C-alpha positions in Angstrom: 0.0 0.0 0.0 2.7 2.5 1.0 4.6 2.2 -2.4 1.6 3.1 -4.5 0.7 6.0 -2.2 4.3 7.1 -2.7 3.7 7.5 -6.4 1.8 10.7 -5.7 3.9 11.8 -2.8 2.0 10.7 0.3 4.9 8.7 1.6 8.6 8.8 0.9 12.0 9.4 2.4 11.6 6.3 4.7 8.3 7.5 6.1 5.2 5.3 6.3 1.6 6.4 6.1 0.2 6.4 9.7 -3.4 5.4 10.5 -4.0 8.6 12.5 -3.0 10.6 9.3 -5.9 8.8 7.4 -8.2 9.6 10.3 -7.3 13.2 10.1 -7.9 13.4 6.4 -11.2 11.5 6.7 -12.3 13.9 9.4 -11.8 17.0 7.2 -12.2 16.0 3.5 -12.3 18.4 0.6 -15.1 16.3 -0.9 -17.4 13.5 0.3 -18.9 11.0 -2.1 -21.7 9.1 -0.5 -23.1 5.7 -1.8 -25.1 2.8 -0.6 -22.3 1.0 1.3 -20.5 4.0 2.8 -18.7 7.0 1.5 -15.4 8.2 0.1 -13.8 11.1 1.9 -11.5 12.8 -0.6 -8.4 14.9 -0.1 -6.9 16.7 -3.1 -3.8 18.8 -3.6 -3.3 21.9 -5.9 -1.2 19.6 -8.1 -4.0 17.2 -8.7 -3.1 14.4 -6.3 -6.2 12.8 -4.7 -6.6 10.4 -1.8 -10.0 8.5 -1.6 -10.4 7.3 2.0 -12.9 4.5 2.1 -15.3 4.9 5.1 -18.0 2.5 6.2 -20.3 2.2 9.2 -19.7 0.7 12.7 -18.7 -3.0 12.9 -16.4 -3.1 9.9 -12.7 -3.9 10.5 -10.5 -0.8 10.0 -7.5 -0.3 7.8 -4.1 -1.9 8.8 -5.7 -4.6 11.0 -6.9 -2.2 13.7 -9.4 -3.6 16.3 -13.1 -3.8 15.5 -14.8 -0.5 15.4 -16.3 -0.2 18.9 -19.3 2.0 18.0 -17.3 4.8 16.5 -19.1 6.9 13.8 -17.0 5.3 11.0 -14.2 2.9 10.2 -11.6 3.3 7.5 -11.6 0.1 5.4 -9.3 1.2 2.5 -7.7 4.0 0.6 -7.2 4.6 -3.2 -4.8 7.2 -4.6 -5.4 9.0 -7.9 -3.9 11.9 -9.9 -5.8 14.3 -12.1 -4.7 14.4 -15.8 -6.3 15.1 -19.2 -6.4 11.9 -21.3 -8.8 8.9 -21.6 -8.9 5.5 -23.2 -11.9 3.8 -24.9 -12.6 0.4 -23.3 -15.3 -2.3 -23.4 -16.4 -3.2 -19.9 -17.4 -6.9 -19.6 -17.3 -7.5 -15.8 -17.5 -5.7 -12.4 -15.7 -7.4 -9.5 -14.9 -6.7 -5.9 -11.3 -6.6 -4.8 -11.7 -7.0 -1.0 -14.6 -8.8 0.7 -13.9 -6.6 3.8 -14.2 -3.4 1.8 -17.3 -3.0 -0.4 -15.9 0.3 -1.6 -13.0 -1.4 -3.4 -13.6 -2.9 -6.8 -12.6 -3.1 -10.5 -13.8 -3.2 -14.1 -12.8 -6.2 -16.2 -12.4 -4.6 -19.6 -10.9 -4.9 -23.1 -8.7 -2.3 -24.8 -9.3 -2.1 -28.6 -6.6 -3.2 -31.1 -4.5 -0.4 -32.5 -3.3 -2.2 -35.6 -4.8 -4.7 -38.1 -4.4 -8.2 -36.9 -4.0 -7.3 -33.2 -6.4 -8.7 -30.7 -8.2 -6.9 -28.0 -6.4 -6.8 -24.7 -8.1 -7.8 -21.4 -7.0 -5.8 -18.3 -8.4 -5.3 -14.8 -8.8 -1.6 -13.7 -9.3 -0.7 -10.1 -12.0 2.0 -10.3 -12.3 5.1 -8.2 -14.7 5.8 -6.6 -15.8 2.2 -7.4 -19.1 2.0 -5.5 -20.3 5.4 -6.7 -19.4 5.0 -10.4 -22.4 4.8 -12.6 -23.0 1.5 -14.3 -24.8 0.1 -17.4 -25.9 -3.3 -18.6 -22.9 -5.4 -19.4 -21.1 -5.2 -21.7 -20.8 -1.5 -22.4 -18.4 0.9 -24.0 -16.8 3.6 -21.8 -14.2 6.3 -21.8 -11.9 5.9 -18.8 -8.9 7.8 -17.5 -6.2 5.2 -16.7 -3.5 6.0 -14.2 -0.5 3.7 -13.5 0.8 4.1 -9.9 4.3 3.0 -10.6 6.3 1.1 -8.0 9.3 0.9 -10.3 10.1 2.8 -13.5 13.1 3.0 -15.8 13.7 5.7 -18.4 15.7 5.1 -21.7 16.7 8.2 -23.6 16.0 6.7 -27.0 14.5 3.7 -28.7 18.0 2.3 -29.4 18.9 2.7 -25.8 15.9 0.8 -24.7 16.7 -2.2 -26.9 20.4 -2.2 -25.8 19.9 -1.7 -22.1 16.6 -3.3 -21.1 16.9 -6.7 -19.3 16.0 -9.6 -21.6 13.1 -10.7 -19.3 11.5 -7.3 -19.6 12.1 -6.8 -23.3 8.7 -6.2 -24.9 7.7 -4.1 -27.9 7.7 -0.4 -27.1 4.1 0.7 -26.7 3.1 -2.6 -25.1 0.8 -2.9 -22.1 1.3 -6.3 -20.4 -1.0 -7.3 -17.5 1.0 -9.4 -15.1 -1.8 -11.9 -14.3 -1.9 -13.2 -17.9 0.4 -15.9 -19.4 1.9 -13.2 -21.6 3.0 -11.3 -18.5 4.3 -14.3 -16.5 8.0 -14.0 -17.5 8.0 -10.3 -16.9 6.2 -10.8 -13.6 8.8 -13.3 -12.4 11.4 -10.5 -12.3 9.2 -8.1 -10.3 8.0 -8.4 -6.7 4.8 -7.3 -5.0 1.1 -7.9 -5.5 0.0 -8.4 -9.2 -3.7 -7.4 -8.7 -4.7 -4.8 -11.3 -1.0 -4.5 -12.2 0.7 -4.2 -15.6 4.0 -3.4 -17.2 3.5 -0.3 -19.3 6.1 0.6 -21.9 5.7 3.7 -24.1 6.9 7.1 -25.2 6.8 10.1 -22.8 4.4 12.7 -24.2 4.4 15.0 -21.2 6.5 15.1 -18.1 5.9 17.1 -14.9 7.6 17.1 -11.5 5.0 17.8 -8.9 5.1 18.3 -5.1 2.4 16.9 -2.8 1.2 20.0 -0.9 0.4 18.1 2.3 3.8 16.3 2.6 6.1 18.4 0.5 7.3 15.2 -1.2 8.1 15.5 -5.0 6.9 12.9 -7.5 6.7 12.6 -11.3 3.5 12.7 -13.4 3.8 11.5 -17.0 1.6 11.0 -20.0 2.7 8.0 -22.0 1.8 6.9 -25.5 1.1 3.2 -25.9 -0.4 1.1 -28.7 -3.6 0.9 -26.6 -3.9 4.6 -25.9 -2.5 7.3 -23.6 -1.9 6.3 -20.1 -0.8 8.5 -17.2 2.0 7.3 -14.9 2.8 8.6 -11.5 6.0 7.6 -9.7 8.0 8.7 -6.6 11.4 10.2 -7.5 13.1 7.3 -5.7 11.3 4.8 -7.9 12.0 6.6 -11.2 15.4 5.6 -12.6 16.4 8.2 -15.1 15.0 11.6 -16.1 11.7 11.2 -17.9 12.2 13.8 -20.7 9.6 14.1 -23.4 10.4 11.7 -26.2 12.1 9.1 -24.0 11.0 5.5 -23.5 9.7 4.6 -20.1 8.9 1.1 -18.8 7.0 0.9 -15.5 5.4 -1.7 -13.3 2.2 0.0 -12.2 -1.0 -0.5 -10.3 -3.7 0.5 -12.8 -6.5 2.7 -11.4 -9.3 4.1 -13.6 -11.8 6.9 -13.3 -14.9 6.9 -15.5 -15.2 9.8 -17.8 -18.3 8.7 -19.7 -20.4 5.6 -20.7 -20.7 5.5 -24.5 -23.4 2.8 -24.9 -23.9 -0.9 -25.2 -21.3 -3.2 -26.7 -21.0 -6.7 -28.0 -19.0 -9.1 -25.8 -15.5 -10.0 -27.1 -15.3 -13.5 -28.5 -12.9 -14.6 -25.7 -14.9 -13.0 -22.9 -15.6 -15.3 -19.9 -15.8 -12.9 -17.0 -19.0 -12.4 -15.1 -19.9 -9.6 -12.7 -19.3 -10.2 -9.0 -22.7 -10.9 -7.3 -21.3 -9.6 -4.0 -20.8 -6.1 -5.5 -23.9 -5.2 -7.5 -24.2 -2.1 -9.6 -24.7 1.2 -7.7 -27.1 3.5 -9.5 -26.2 7.2 -10.0 -29.3 8.2 -7.9 -27.6 6.5 -4.9 -24.6 8.8 -5.1 -24.3 12.2 -3.3 -21.3 14.5 -3.5 -20.6 17.1 -0.9 -17.7 19.6 -1.2 -16.4 21.4 1.8 -14.2 24.5 2.3 -11.5 22.5 4.0 -10.0 21.1 0.8 -6.7 22.4 -0.6 
């Protein structure tokens, strides 16, 4: 958890995210998004970093293995980081799944990215969605426009295409522009060289279109925010300075292992299921209709 939070500057320099820090943020959010199973208390920085703190009612086990909520007003069951940016990818959503039985506010889309060249196949990926339980749904399958952010836990920059082919380790050598989910057979060899949880995780390799060094205004910790061109569309990548090996100049090639988080921009309409589709929606996490969602903004946000 700490490493993906570090991608937008919430932890770094040997510091860990403290539970009382989350309690503080949850107690004075910039925005509150309320849904059937709880609410998201959202902190945001002037640079576009967002932290969605998952809050549910009494009796739910709190974040980091804390004791059962003893009648308090709320319990923190999870947290999802995000970073604002201006780019989106067209996807076909074929499934909706929960990511944590103890946290009804954490979930994902199972979706397909369209082919970019003749003869290519659609690519199945799993996107953790934010705010999952308050995201409007439609009958499956459906087309959607989604902002896709990769929270990088490791990233390497190569100044040119030739440098990428010369320097990249053989186990990580994939075609520039590739997106390789690590839970597929195609990603197994790459995954074997990288540690950590593979849920909603992919190796993204592409060309840097935009590069910005930002500073988290609550922690003063710097981090990188990139826009990266891939064969499947434009992804955003965020990474702590300590996890970014090399300077991500525009035009360079970057390869990153990243937790993929999506935010819905629009539902475009019904879709035909891909021929290889087998995923089904998770019955434990039914669709939350837009009328069940309420957003409150407060003056305490930065």
